[in-house]
Structures are given as C-alpha cells and as structure tokens.
N, C-alpha and C positions, 0 to 999 in steps of 0.2 A: 504493500500500500504506500510505503514511503516513496518508492520510485514513481508510482502513478501520480501521487500528489505533486511531486516535483515537476513531472511532465505537464500536469494541468496548469501549474503556475507559469511555466514557460510559455505554453500555448496561449494563455490569457494575456500574458505580458506583451505578446506580439500579435494580438488579435487583429488590429488594423495597422500594424507596423509601428506602434508607439515605442515598443521596446523599453529601454531604461531611460530614454530621453524625456519621458513625460509620465506623470502619475495619473493622468486621465486616460483610462482605457475603454475600449469599445466593448459592448456586450456581445457575447456569442451565444447562439442557441445550442441545444443539445446535439442536433445533427451536425452542426458546424464543429462542435468539439469532438464528436465521436470519430470522424474520419481523420482528425489530427492526432488521435491517440490509437493507431491501428493495432498496437500490440496488446491492447486491453479490451476485455469484454465490456459491452455497454452497461451492464449492471454494475460492474466494478467502477466504471467512470462515474456513474451516478452516486455510488457510495463514497468515492473520493471527493466529489463535489460537496456532498453533505458534510463530510468531516472538515473540509476547508471552510464551509459556512459556519460551522460551530466554532472554529478557531478564529473567526473574524477576518480571514484572508480573502474571502470571496463574497460578493454581494449577488443576491438573486432577486429578480423582479419578474412579474408577469407582464408580457407584452403581446397583445393580440392572441390571448389564450395560450401562449407558449412561455415556458420558463427560459429566461436568458440570464447569463452570468458574466460578471466582470471582476477584475481584481479590485480590492480595496487599497487604500493607501498603505495599510499594514501588509497586505499581500505583496504590493510592489516592493516595499522595503525588505521583505523576506527573500526576494530574489538575490539581493546583494549578499545575504548570508549564505545562500546556496552556491554562489559563485566563488566562495572561498577567497576573500581578499580582493575581489573585483574593484571595490571602492577604496582601495588603499590610497594613501596620500601620494600625489604625483610629484611633489617637490623633492629635490635632493639637497641635503644639507652638506654635501661634499665630504660626508663621513660614512665609512663602511662599518657595519656592525658584524662582529664575528662571535659565533656561539660555539663553544668547545665543550664536549662531553668528556668527563674523565672516564677512561675505559674501565669497565667492570664495576662502576659505582652505582648502576641502576639495574633492576631486574628487566627482563626482556619486555614485559608488558609496559613499563613506564618508558623504556627506550622507544617503543613504537608510538606511544602517546606523544612523546616529545617530538618525534619525527613528523607526526601528523600536525602538531601545532606549528612547527616551523614551516611546513608546506602551506598551511592555511595562511600564514603571515607572508607568504611569497619569499621566504628565505630558501635559497637553493643549497643542496648538499655539495660541499666543496671536496670533501673526502669523508671517510667513515667517522661519524661522530662530530663533524665540523660543518656548520652552516654559515652562509654569508648573505647579507642583504645591504643595499644602499639606501633603503627607505628609512625615514626618520621615525622608527617605531621601537625605540629602546624600551619605553615603558610598557608597550604591548608584549614585548619579548619577556620582560621581567614578570609581568602578570601571568603569562602562560607557564613560565618555569615554576613560579610559586604555586600556581594552581594545580600542578601535577605532583607537587612535593619533591621537586628535583633541584632545589636551590643549592644544596650542598654538593651536588654532583656536576654542576655546570659552571663554566667561566664565560662571562660575556665581556668583550672589550670593543672599543671603537678606535679606528685609525683613519687618519687623513693623508698619510704619507706612504707611498709605494717606493721602496728602495730599488727594486729590480723587477722587471716584468712589464708586459703590455696590458694595461688595464682594459682597453677596449677589446682586445683579442680574448681576454679572459671572460669578459661579459658574453661575447658571442658564443664561446665554447660552453660555458656553464648553463646559460639560458637557451642554448640551441636556437639562436635567433635566425640563422640561415635557414633552418628547417621550417620555422614558423613563417618566415617570409614567403617561402615557396608554397606553403599551404594557403596563405592569404591570396597570393596571385591566382592559384588554381581555383579557389573558391569564388573569387571575384569574377573570373571569366565564366564560370558555370552559372553564377547568379545572373550576370548580364545576358547570357544566352536564353535562360528560362524567362527572365523578365520581358525580353523582346517578344518571345513566343506568347506569353500570357496576355500582353497588351494588344496583340493582334488577333487573338483567338476569339471565337464566337461562343465557345463553351469550355468548361473546365473538365478536361478528360481525366480518366483514371491515371493515365501515364503522366500527365502534368502534376497530378496530386502526388504521385509517388516521387517524382523528381523534386517537388517542393519540399516534401517531408525529409527526403535525404539531405538536401542542402540545409534545411533548418536544423537537422541533427548535427551536421558538420559545424554549423555556426555556433550552436550551443556548446559543443565540445571545444571549439576555439575560444569561446568566452571563458570556460572553466580552466583552460590551459593558458590563459593570458599571463605573460611573464610578470606583470605588476611593476615593471621598471619605470622610473621617472622618464618623462619624455626626452630629456636631453641625453639620456643614455641609450635611447633606441636608435636604430639606423635611420638615415634620412629617407629611405625608401619604404618605411613602415606604412602600411596601408590599412590598418585596422579600422580607422574612422571611415574610410571609403567603403570598406566591406559592410560596416554596420549600417550606413545610409542605404546601401543597395538592398540589404536584407529587409529593412523597413519598407522600402518601396515595393519590394516583391510581395511582402505580406499584405500590404494595402491593395495591390493590384489583384492578388488572388481572391481576397475577400470581396472586392468590388465585382469581379467577374462572376464569382459564385452567386452573389445576390442578384445580379442582373439577369442571369439565366433563370434563377428560381422565380423571379417576379414576372 
C-alpha cells in the first residue's frame, strides 16, 4: 500500500502538469487515475485514495455525480519528503562536510540506518564509512547522527581547502554527473517526440498512454536520483529544468487531449 500511495501522490502532483512548481493542483476522476496506476487493481486504488483522504493528503469532491480528487497543500509538501532531499538548500557555503564512521563502532543495523540518513541528506559515499557533501547542512547531519544514537561513533568535520586533487573531477566521479547528463538528454528527446505526437493527435491511444507512463516513471526516478548539488557545482550543460518544463507540458497536453475526446 505504501508504494501505491506514493504513486497516487505523484500522479496527482502532475495531474495537469503543475508538478512541484505550484501547490494548486487539478482534480482527477477515478478513470483518469486508474489508467495512470496500471500496476494496481482499481479496488486497491480506491483504498489508497481513502487512506490518503484520512491522512489529509488528498481532497475529494463530487463533480457532476462523479468523485474527483486532488492533492492538498499537505499532500504537495509530502512529495518533497518522498523525494529524499529534493528540496535541499541550493546554496554553497564553499565548505565541504565530511562524515567519518569509526570502523567497528556500530552494529550493522545502525550502520545501515546511518547510510540511509546520509543518502537522504544527499551526502555521497566517498569510501567505506566516509560520506561527503557540499551542502550547508551541518546541523541536519548532527541531528541525524544523534537521532540514531551514533554520536560516539562518528566524526564530522568541515574543510574549505583542497591541498591536492581536482575538485570538479571528483564531483563528476562521485555524483556520476556524466551518466545523469546522458539520461537527461535521452529523456528530453523522448518527451519532445511524444509531446509533438500528442499535440497533433485526435485521440489518446493505448500506445500513447503506455509511452506517457514510461516517460513519467523515468522522470520520477530522475527526481529521486537528483544529485542535490548546488547549482554552481553542476555542469553548464545541466538540463534538469528543461526536462521538468517538458514533463509538465506533456502532462497538461495528455490530460487536455483525454478530456477533449471524452467530451
């Protein structure tokens, strides 16, 4: 159910392409939600929506004798939690934060928890038991370490000076920015192709729906895998913002065509 509810939140966030740029989201009917969640039975989708309603993450109203649903402000904000650090600060204070785990000082369970916390904060693994981040999140790091009871097993320090080594090259390697750039370019080309087809189509075919869902899944994966680096540490060819705008246009065009055909 957790996976389904996350899917429902993503679907409702991009109902008409609003995405994370706006907290005002469009209502979707049950048939519009069903085909956007193809891996789940319709009864499960209804159960998931009921649970989201109880949690205050989704709003339901009756429109034309049909139930329609949209994200609430609380539901919109929950998306940022699901994206694990998506909303991290974008400024760089010119200071690297390094987290070092003393080997053998924690049991395996807490080591895994520490690793998950570092990943959530967008700190990358530099080597075994060592994490690195340029974000100004020292207090968040300390809270996470104290929260899992690892204060005596971890050393955290900051540095502004590199004595030897190529800082930019290290960033590219650790964050795999070259691979992410290629994925962005590929996704942008695919979205542009489908967007052109949808805008010229007279109906929303099953094939177009399948292609749309595939690209939407790739986009959600890209959002969750976003490096979280400050903008001035990203390569100049970084096209994340362009990809996001295209996804929003595609979602809006798909919903518009879907409703035109039905009316």
